[in-house]
N, C-alpha and C positions, 0 to 999 in steps of 0.2 A: 503492500498500501504506498510507503513511504517515495516506490519510484515517480506514483503518480501524481503524490504530494508536490519532488521538487519540478514534476515539470509542468505542474500548474503555475509555480512559485516562478519559475524560468521563463511562460509565457506571462502574467502579469507586469512582470518587471519589462519586458526583451518588446512585446508586442503590444500592449496596453499601456506601457508607457509609467507604470504606476510609480509615487516615492520609494522610497527608500525605506520609510516608516512606516508607508501602508504594506507592502509586501514583507517586513520585519512582524506587524500584528496579524496577519493571514497566516505566518507560517507559527507563530504562537498556537491560535485558536486551533489550526487543525492538525498540530500538533497534537494539543490536548486529547481533540475529539478520538484523535488514531490510538492513544493511551484507553481511552472510554472502550471504543471498539475492540480492544485487545483483553479487558476486563471480562468482555464479554461472551468471550470464546468467535468473533469474527475477523476475520484477514481477512476482507475482498467485499469494497464498496457493493458488490451488487447485491449483499445479502443485505446493504442499508435499506429499509423499507422504514414506511411512515411511525409502526410503531417502536420502531428501535430510536429515531431520530426525537419521539416524544419520551422517550425515555431517557436521551443524554439531556434536554432542557429542562429535564428534572429533576437531575442529576447536577446541573448547575445552577437550582433553584434552590437545590439544598444545599449549595455549598457557600450559596449567603451571597450569591449576585446578583447586583443587581437590575430591573426590566432593561435599563441604556445598554447594560453593558450586553445580554441576551441576547438583544437585539441585532448589537453587533456581528457577535456567533452566529446567529442567522442567517444575515446576509454577507458576511464571512462562507457560513454553507452552501447557499445560493447559488454563488459565484464557482465555487466549484464546483457541484452535482450537476449545472448547467455547462459545467468546462468539460465534465466525464463524459455525460450524453451528449454532448459533438463531436468528439472522438470516441464515440461507441464504446466506452469501457463499462458503462453503466444501460439496460435497456430503459430504464425509466427513472428518471428525476422524482423523487421522492420530497423534495422541500420545497413544490409544487403546489404542496396539499398542507404546508406549515406558517403559518400567521403568527405575526409579531404580537408580545405581550403590550399594553399598553402601557403609555409612559408618559409621565407625570410633565409636564413642562413646567421646566426652574424658570425662569428669571435669569441669566445670565450676570453674573456680581462685573462688579464695573469699581473702580476709585474716584471719588471725586476728587476738587482739583490739588485742596489743599495735601492730598495725601500724595497725589502721583508726582507733585512736585517735591514735597520729602525725600523720595525714592526718587529722582531723576538724576538729582543732587546732589543724593548721597557719595558714588563712586569719588573716590584719590583723585582728582586732575594734573595732580604732578605726577606720576606715575603712568610706565605705559598701560600698565594691566586697568589701574580707575577709567582712564581715556577710553581703552578701550571699550568698557561695560557701560561706558556714560552711553558713546556709540551704542548700543545693543538696545539698553534698554529706549534711547529715542530714537530705534526705528521699530520696534516693539510698537510704539506709542505714535510716533508719528507718519509712520504704514497701514499700519493694520495689517502687517501679515503675519501668517502663521510661523511659529516657529521652524520647521520645516521649508518653510520658502527662503525665513531669515538665513537658514546657516548653508542652502546654496548659492545665496548670490554672490558672483565674480564680479572682481573687477573690472570687467566690457561689459554688465548690465547696468554701470552707472553711467545714466549719461549728465554729468556732472555742469556744465553750462544752462540743461534745460528744468536740472532738478530732479531728474525722473529717473526711476529702475523698472528695468525691465525682469517681470517674478513671472516663473515656472510655478504653477501653482496643481491645483491634483484634477489627474487626468491630463495630467503632459498640459497645462492648456496657458497660454501666454498671455501678458494682461500687462500691464502699464500701470505704474503707483507713483505719488506724487511723495516731495518731503520740500520745507520749509523752511526758513534762515537758519535756526536754531540746531535743525540738522542737516545743516551746510558744514553749521563754524563747529562740528563734531566728527562731522566724518572728514572737514579739513585737516583737525587734528590728529585724529589715528592715521590716515595715512601717514604724516609726517614721520610717528612711531611704528609702520607697522614691522619694516624689516628689522626691528629688533627682537617681533615674535618670529621671523623665518631663521632655520636652525641649517642643514645640511641642502639642501633642496629647496625649489621656487614653489610659489603656489599661486594661482591663480584667484583662490577663493576670496573675499572681504574681512571676515574674521577669522583668525586663527588664534587654536590657544596657546599653552605654552613651549609647546612641542614645535608648530610648526604648521599645528595639521588643522582643519576644519572642525567648526565646533559640531557637537551633537545637543538632541534634542537632549540628550542628562546634563551637559555640561550645561546646556543653556538655564536648565533647572538648578542646576547647582549654586551657578554664577548668584543667579537673582536670589536664592536664598540663605546665602553666604551675606548679601548686600543686606539683607534684615538682618540679620543676624551680628553680624559686626558691629549695627550702625545703631543695634535693639532700635527697630522702627517697630510699632505695636503696630500692623497690619500683616493680611495676609495676602501675600500675592503669586499667581500660579502666571506666565509666560500668557499662558492664554487670555489672561486679564486685561493685560493691556489692549489685545484686541478691540474687547467688547468697548473698552475705557475711549476707544478709537473711534466705534460708530456711534454708542452714547455720548458722547462732548459734542459731535459732527449734527448730530439732529438736533444738542439742544443748543446749539449755535447757528441752526436753522437751514444746513443743507437738507435739499431733498432726499427722499429714498433713493430714487433713480440711482444718484453720483453717491450711494455709497452703499450700494450692492454691487456697481462698478470697484469702488475700490479694493473691496472686500473680495469680489470673486467668486462672488454667490452665480449659480446659475439660478436661482426664484429668487422670488420679490420676497416671496411669503419665507423664503428663511430669514431675511433682512429684518424684515415686520418684526418680528421677536424684539429689537431696539427699539419701538413704536414704543412698544407697553414699561421698557425701563427706561426712556427716557419720560412716557409720562408719570412715572412714578416720580423720579427727581422732583418734576416740574409739583407733583402734589406736594412733596414732605415740602420743601420751598417755600409753599403757599403756604402751607399748615404753620412753620414754624415762624414766617416772618407778617401774613396779613394779621391787624390785630382781630375782623372780623371771624377768622380763624382759630382764635386758641380759645381755649377754654376757659377761660377767665377775662371777662371785659369785663377791664380798670372804667372804661363811661358812663 
């Protein structure tokens, strides 16, 4: 069974042009699925029927997985069995009978301006690492790009005169993101010290680690966690929160939804629409805090 998994991973990487992050995620999901099948003495995907798949999903549920994570596993298995069917490895696709569990829609968390400024200004601007970290945070907030897109930026992708970056997003789709004067200055400062990260060989990637290699998603998360810890910031931040903050702040300042959709690289306007709820909640909070007639106690 492992050979078919490997063939599928090659297919989504080389033909479908999925990102490395997505390929690794699919690989982990399928390895877990194969491990489950082995415990049931199933060694052939042709023996995977609706019953087996339902038992696997129940297994995930009993392991404490949230519905959102189970939906991701279902998505992986849908793609996998569709591939198996197209290659005549299985006779039927049992995933056609599987439906997703209901997922509660949670509003994405974002940073308010004061907390954001504390985070962006925290890294030391006198050291090469601090300068790199300042640019890393600024790029995530100023452009709204995903972490996987951030670490994939190459020097050739940046058009400094026009203050724009060519980004390769999900499904290998290319889009343009813009950055402002603050990010422009931080980029200039980083490019002046970038050579200090290079070791024996050159690299065309923008953001490098201490060994001169491109940053990884785990590396970005580690950097942000260390910044929060070192400067004792009383906020919890994950990298994707800066993308949420980017979208929310744009809408708060009057940007139209279609523009935000284009900048985020969303295929569906409905996906972007969730930020209108976040934006409205921010407006509501501000109204309740500042309008005299909205307060519980009216002194007049």
